[in-house]
C-alpha positions as CSV (number, residue, x, y, z in Angstrom):
1,M,102.7,190.2,121.5
2,L,101.8,193.2,123.6
3,Q,100.7,193.9,127.2
4,V,97.4,195.8,127.3
5,L,95.6,197.1,130.3
6,C,92.3,195.3,130.8
7,Q,90.4,198.5,131.0
8,D,91.6,199.2,127.4
9,L,90.5,195.9,125.9
10,F,88.0,195.8,123.1
11,P,86.3,193.0,121.0
12,G,88.5,191.7,118.2
13,M,91.7,191.5,120.2
14,V,93.3,188.0,120.4
15,V,94.7,186.5,123.4
16,A,98.5,185.8,123.2
17,R,99.3,184.1,126.5
18,P,97.0,182.0,128.7
19,I,94.9,183.9,131.1
20,V,94.8,182.2,134.6
21,D,93.0,182.8,137.7
22,N,94.4,182.9,141.3
23,L,94.2,179.1,141.4
24,N,96.3,178.9,138.3
25,R,93.4,177.6,136.2
26,V,93.5,178.6,132.5
27,L,90.5,180.8,131.8
28,L,91.3,181.7,128.2
29,S,93.8,180.1,125.9
30,P,96.1,181.7,123.3
31,G,94.2,182.4,120.0
32,Q,90.9,183.2,121.8
33,V,89.2,186.2,120.1
34,L,88.0,188.5,122.9
35,T,84.2,189.3,122.9
36,E,82.3,191.7,125.1
37,Y,81.4,188.8,127.4
38,Y,85.0,187.7,127.8
39,I,86.1,191.3,128.4
40,R,83.4,191.9,131.1
41,R,84.4,188.6,132.9
42,I,88.2,189.6,132.8
43,K,87.3,192.9,134.4
44,E,85.1,191.3,136.9
45,M,88.0,189.1,138.1
46,D,90.2,192.1,138.6
47,I,92.8,190.9,136.1
48,P,94.7,194.2,135.5
49,V,96.8,193.3,132.4
50,I,96.9,190.6,129.7
51,F,99.0,189.7,126.7
52,V,97.3,190.1,123.3
53,E,98.5,189.4,119.7
54,D,99.9,192.4,117.9
55,G,99.3,191.4,114.3
56,M,102.5,193.1,113.3
57,G,104.9,190.1,113.1
58,V,106.6,191.0,116.4
59,E,108.8,188.0,117.3
60,E,107.3,186.0,120.1
61,D,109.6,185.5,123.1
62,Q,109.7,181.8,123.8
63,G,112.0,182.1,126.8
64,P,114.4,179.5,128.0
65,V,111.8,177.6,130.0
66,S,108.4,176.8,128.7
67,W,105.2,178.5,130.2
68,E,103.9,175.1,131.0
69,T,106.9,174.1,133.1
70,A,107.0,177.4,135.0
71,H,103.2,177.2,135.5
72,K,103.4,173.7,136.9
73,A,106.3,174.6,139.2
74,A,104.2,177.5,140.6
75,R,101.3,175.3,141.1
76,T,103.4,172.7,142.8
77,L,105.0,175.3,145.1
78,R,101.7,176.6,146.2
79,Q,100.5,173.1,147.1
80,S,103.8,172.5,149.1
81,Y,103.2,175.8,151.0
82,E,99.6,174.9,151.8
83,N,100.6,171.4,153.1
84,C,103.3,172.9,155.2
85,L,100.9,175.3,156.8
86,R,98.6,172.5,157.7
87,T,101.4,170.1,159.0
88,G,104.0,172.4,160.2
89,Q,106.6,170.3,158.2
90,L,108.3,171.1,154.9
91,Q,106.5,169.2,152.2
92,I,108.9,169.0,149.2
93,G,106.6,166.8,147.3
94,D,107.2,167.3,143.5
95,I,109.2,170.5,143.9
96,S,112.5,168.7,143.4
97,G,111.1,167.2,140.2
98,Q,110.1,170.6,139.0
99,V,113.6,172.0,139.6
100,D,115.0,169.1,137.7
101,Q,112.7,169.8,134.8
102,I,113.7,173.5,134.8
103,I,117.5,172.5,134.7
104,E,116.8,170.1,131.9
105,E,115.2,172.8,129.8
106,L,117.8,175.4,130.6
107,L,120.6,173.0,129.6
108,A,118.8,172.3,126.3
109,N,118.4,176.1,125.7
110,R,121.7,177.5,126.9
111,S,121.7,180.4,124.4
112,A,118.1,181.6,125.2
113,M,117.7,184.8,127.1
114,I,115.0,186.0,129.4
115,G,112.7,188.3,127.6
116,M,109.5,190.0,128.6
117,A,108.6,189.3,132.2
118,G,105.5,187.2,132.8
119,L,102.6,188.8,134.6
120,K,102.1,187.9,138.2
121,S,99.0,188.2,140.3
122,H,99.1,189.6,143.8
123,D,97.9,186.5,145.5
124,E,100.2,184.2,143.5
125,Y,103.2,186.6,143.4
126,T,105.4,184.7,145.9
127,Y,105.0,181.3,144.0
128,Q,105.5,182.8,140.6
129,H,108.4,185.0,141.8
130,S,110.1,182.0,143.4
131,V,109.9,180.0,140.2
132,H,111.3,182.8,138.2
133,V,114.1,183.4,140.7
134,C,114.9,179.7,140.4
135,I,115.2,180.0,136.7
136,L,117.5,183.0,136.9
137,A,119.7,181.5,139.5
138,V,120.1,178.2,137.6
139,M,120.9,180.1,134.4
140,V,123.6,182.0,136.4
141,G,124.9,178.7,138.0
142,I,125.1,177.0,134.5
143,S,126.9,180.1,133.1
144,L,129.4,179.9,136.0
145,G,130.2,176.2,134.9
146,Y,128.6,174.6,138.0
147,S,128.3,170.9,138.2
148,R,124.9,169.3,137.8
149,P,124.6,168.6,141.7
150,R,125.6,172.1,142.5
151,V,123.2,173.6,140.0
152,R,120.5,171.4,141.6
153,E,121.4,172.5,145.2
154,L,121.4,176.1,144.1
155,G,118.0,175.7,142.2
156,M,116.4,174.1,145.4
157,G,117.6,177.0,147.6
158,A,116.4,179.6,145.0
159,I,112.9,178.1,144.5
160,L,112.5,177.9,148.3
161,H,114.2,181.2,149.1
162,D,111.0,182.9,150.3
163,I,109.2,179.9,151.9
164,G,109.3,181.8,155.2
165,K,106.8,184.3,153.7
166,M,104.1,181.8,154.2
167,F,104.0,182.9,157.8
168,I,103.8,186.6,156.9
169,P,100.2,188.0,156.9
170,R,99.1,188.5,153.2
171,E,97.7,192.0,154.0
172,I,101.3,193.0,154.9
173,L,102.9,191.4,151.8
174,N,100.2,193.0,149.5
175,K,100.3,196.5,151.1
176,A,100.0,199.2,148.5
177,E,101.3,201.9,151.0
178,G,104.7,201.9,152.6
179,L,105.3,199.4,155.4
180,S,105.6,200.6,158.9
181,E,108.6,199.7,161.0
182,I,106.6,197.0,162.8
183,D,105.5,195.6,159.4
184,W,109.2,195.5,158.3
185,E,110.3,193.7,161.4
186,I,107.6,191.0,160.6
187,V,108.7,190.8,156.9
188,R,112.4,190.4,157.9
189,E,111.4,187.4,160.0
190,H,110.8,185.3,156.8
191,A,114.6,184.7,156.4
192,W,114.9,182.9,159.7
193,K,111.5,181.1,159.5
194,G,112.4,179.8,156.1
195,F,115.8,178.6,157.1
196,N,114.6,176.9,160.3
197,L,111.9,175.2,158.3
198,M,114.3,173.9,155.6
199,R,117.1,172.8,157.9
200,R,114.8,170.4,159.7
201,S,114.0,168.7,156.5
202,N,116.1,165.8,155.3
203,R,115.2,166.5,151.7
204,V,117.1,169.9,151.5
205,T,120.8,170.4,152.1
206,L,121.9,172.9,154.8
207,I,123.6,175.0,152.1
208,S,120.2,175.3,150.2
209,A,118.6,176.3,153.6
210,H,121.2,179.0,153.9
211,V,120.0,180.5,150.7
212,A,116.7,181.3,152.5
213,L,118.7,182.8,155.4
214,Q,121.1,184.9,153.5
215,H,119.5,186.1,150.3
216,H,118.8,189.5,151.8
217,E,122.3,189.9,153.0
218,R,124.6,192.5,151.1
219,L,128.3,192.8,150.6
220,D,128.4,196.1,152.5
221,G,126.7,194.7,155.7
222,S,123.4,196.6,154.9
223,G,121.3,193.5,154.6
224,Y,119.5,191.2,157.0
225,P,118.9,189.3,159.2
226,R,122.6,189.1,160.4
227,S,124.2,192.1,158.6
228,L,126.8,189.8,157.0
229,C,129.6,191.3,154.8
230,G,131.6,190.0,151.9
231,E,132.7,186.4,151.8
232,A,130.5,185.6,154.9
233,I,127.6,185.4,152.5
234,H,127.4,182.1,150.6
235,E,127.8,182.2,146.9
236,Y,124.4,180.6,146.3
237,A,122.8,183.3,148.4
238,Q,124.5,186.0,146.4
239,I,123.3,184.5,143.2
240,T,119.8,184.1,144.4
241,A,119.9,187.7,145.7
242,V,120.8,189.1,142.3
243,A,118.0,187.0,140.7
244,D,115.6,188.0,143.4
245,I,116.3,191.7,143.0
246,F,116.0,191.6,139.2
247,D,112.6,189.7,139.1
248,A,111.2,191.9,141.8
249,L,112.1,195.0,139.8
250,V,110.5,193.7,136.5
251,S,107.3,192.7,138.3
252,D,104.2,195.0,138.9
253,R,104.0,195.4,142.7
254,P,101.1,196.9,144.8
255,Y,103.1,200.1,145.4
256,R,104.7,200.6,141.9
257,S,104.7,199.5,138.3
258,A,107.3,197.1,136.8
259,Y,110.6,198.3,135.5
260,S,111.7,197.2,132.0
261,N,114.6,194.8,131.7
262,K,117.0,197.6,130.7
263,Q,116.0,199.7,133.7
264,A,116.2,196.8,136.1
265,L,119.6,196.0,134.8
266,D,120.8,199.6,135.2
267,I,119.7,199.5,138.8
268,L,121.5,196.3,139.5
269,N,124.7,197.7,137.9
270,S,124.6,200.6,140.5
271,Y,125.0,197.9,143.1
272,R,128.3,196.5,141.8
273,D,130.6,195.4,144.5
274,V,128.7,197.4,147.0
275,K,125.7,195.2,147.6
276,I,126.3,192.4,145.1
277,K,129.5,191.1,143.5
278,S,130.1,192.3,140.0
279,K,130.7,188.8,138.6
280,F,127.2,187.7,139.5
281,I,125.6,190.8,138.0
282,D,127.7,190.2,134.8
283,H,126.5,186.5,134.6
284,L,122.9,187.5,135.1
285,Q,123.2,190.3,132.6
286,D,124.4,187.8,130.0
287,C,121.1,185.9,130.5
288,I,118.9,189.0,130.1
289,N,117.6,190.6,126.8
290,P,117.6,194.3,127.5
291,Y,115.0,195.1,124.8
292,P,112.9,191.9,124.5
293,A,110.4,191.8,121.6
294,G,107.2,193.6,122.4
295,T,109.0,196.5,124.4
296,I,107.7,200.0,123.4
297,V,110.6,202.5,123.1
298,E,111.1,206.1,122.1
299,L,113.7,206.6,119.4
300,S,116.1,209.5,119.3
301,N,114.2,211.0,116.3
302,G,111.0,211.1,118.4
303,D,109.2,208.2,117.0
304,I,107.5,205.6,119.2
305,A,108.4,202.0,118.1
306,I,107.8,198.3,119.1
307,V,110.8,196.1,119.3
308,A,110.1,193.3,116.7
309,S,113.2,191.2,117.1
310,N,116.7,191.2,118.3
311,N,120.1,191.4,116.7
312,N,122.3,188.7,118.1
313,N,125.5,190.8,117.7
314,Q,124.1,194.0,119.2
315,A,121.4,193.4,121.8
316,D,121.1,197.2,122.4
317,R,120.3,197.9,118.6
318,P,117.3,195.6,117.8
319,V,114.9,195.7,114.8
320,V,112.0,198.0,115.7
321,K,108.6,198.8,114.0
322,P,107.8,202.5,114.3
323,I,104.1,203.0,115.2
324,F,103.7,206.6,115.9
325,S,105.7,209.6,114.7
326,A,107.0,212.5,116.9
327,L,103.8,214.3,115.8
328,G,101.4,211.4,116.8
329,H,100.7,210.1,113.3
330,A,100.4,206.4,113.0
331,Y,102.7,204.4,110.8
332,K,101.8,201.3,109.0
333,N,104.3,198.4,108.2
334,Q,107.3,200.4,108.9
335,V,110.5,198.4,109.8
336,L,113.8,199.9,111.1
337,D,117.0,197.8,111.9
338,L,118.9,200.0,114.3
339,E,122.1,197.9,113.5
340,Q,121.8,199.5,110.0
341,H,120.9,203.0,111.2
342,P,123.7,204.2,113.6
343,D,122.2,207.7,113.5
344,I,119.2,206.6,115.4
345,D,119.2,205.3,119.0
346,I,116.8,204.1,121.6
347,A,116.4,207.3,123.7
348,G,114.2,205.7,126.3
349,I,111.5,203.1,127.3
350,L,108.0,204.0,127.9
351,D,106.8,203.3,131.5
352,P,104.5,200.2,131.7
353,E,101.2,202.0,131.9
354,Q,102.2,204.3,128.9
355,S,103.3,201.2,127.0
356,R,100.0,199.4,127.5
357,R,98.0,202.4,126.6
358,V,100.0,203.0,123.4
359,A,99.7,199.4,122.5
360,A,95.9,199.6,122.9
361,Q,95.7,202.8,120.9
362,Y,97.7,201.3,118.0
363,L,95.8,198.0,118.1
364,R,92.6,199.8,117.9
365,L,93.7,201.6,114.8
366,K,94.7,198.3,113.2
367,I,91.6,196.5,114.2
368,R,89.2,199.4,113.9
369,P,90.8,202.0,111.5
370,S,89.5,205.4,112.1
371,H,91.9,207.4,110.0
372,P,94.6,206.5,107.4
373,Y,98.1,205.6,108.5
374,Q,101.1,207.5,107.2
C-alpha cells in the first residue's frame, strides 16, 4: 500500500484504503480499480492524496485500532461538536462509547504499533486528529500500567482536548501562511474555551477537563495558557501533549507536508525533559513503528527502496524492496532484509511529496511497463 498524489493517478491503480468525503461518506472502497471517470471525480473534489495497492507484497499496516472504529469515532465527534455549537452545551452523546471501543481494541492488540499515518482532510482535521491523539494517549496509558478507569479518564480528556477549537474561525485554523499575533491569540483561547465547556458537564471529570486546559503547557514554562512548569502540569495533559505533537507532525498541514514517523520521533526526542518528560516520550516511542510498511527510503548504497515488512527484534532494520538503483534503473522483485545485511543502512527518508511521486513512477512501470527492469 502506497500513498500517491491524486495528480499522478492513472487508470489501473487499485484503491487500498477507503476514500471519504468531508462528511466522512465512503466514495470508493478498497479494491476498486481506478478509471478515468473516478480519477476525474477525485480531482474535482480536491482530494490531494490517496492510498493505492502496490502489487509488491508490501505488508499492510493493520494498526492497533480498526479503520472502522477510528472513522466512526471521528464522525461521532463531529456530530457532538455541531450539537454543541447549536445548544451551547457539551453533547457527549456516543463519544464515551467510542472511547470504550478504542480501549477495548487497544487492550486486545497490546503488541500492535502505530504505522503509516492516516490521511486527514483540512475540514475534518480536528476530529480525525483528536481521535488519533486519543488512540496514542490510551496506548501510553496502557503502557504505563494505568487502571481501566484511569485509562478511560485519560482517553476522554484526549479525545476532547481540542474541543475549544470549535469556537475558532476555520479560516484561521486552515491558514496556509503564518499566523499573525492576533490570530495566535485567538488560537490560544481554545484551551480555556474547551476547559470551561468541559467542566460544566457532569459527564466529564474535572481531571479530563484539565487535559483540554493544559495540553499546550510545557515543562520549561514556555507553553500556554498559564505558562505552567514541571509537576504543575497534570500527567494526563503531558501524555496528551506528546500524542498531540506526534500526530500533528505526521499529518499534512496547510503550511507544510507531513513528517515521517522517524522524523517526528527525532523531533520529540529533542524535547526530552525540556518541554516533555522523557518517560512519556519513551512510552510513546515504544508504540510507534519508525519505518512502517510502505515508507520509501534511501539506502546507504544509493538505492531507493520501499519498506515491505518489519523485523520484530530490530525495528530500525526492516525488510525492504529496492525499486530504483542509484542510477535510476528500476528493479523488479528485489528483496533485502537489512537485519541480514549490516553493511547497508537506511540513509534517509524521502519527503512526502518525493515519496508519492516515486511511488507513482514505479507503479506506472509495473502497470504500464515502458522499458525493462534490471
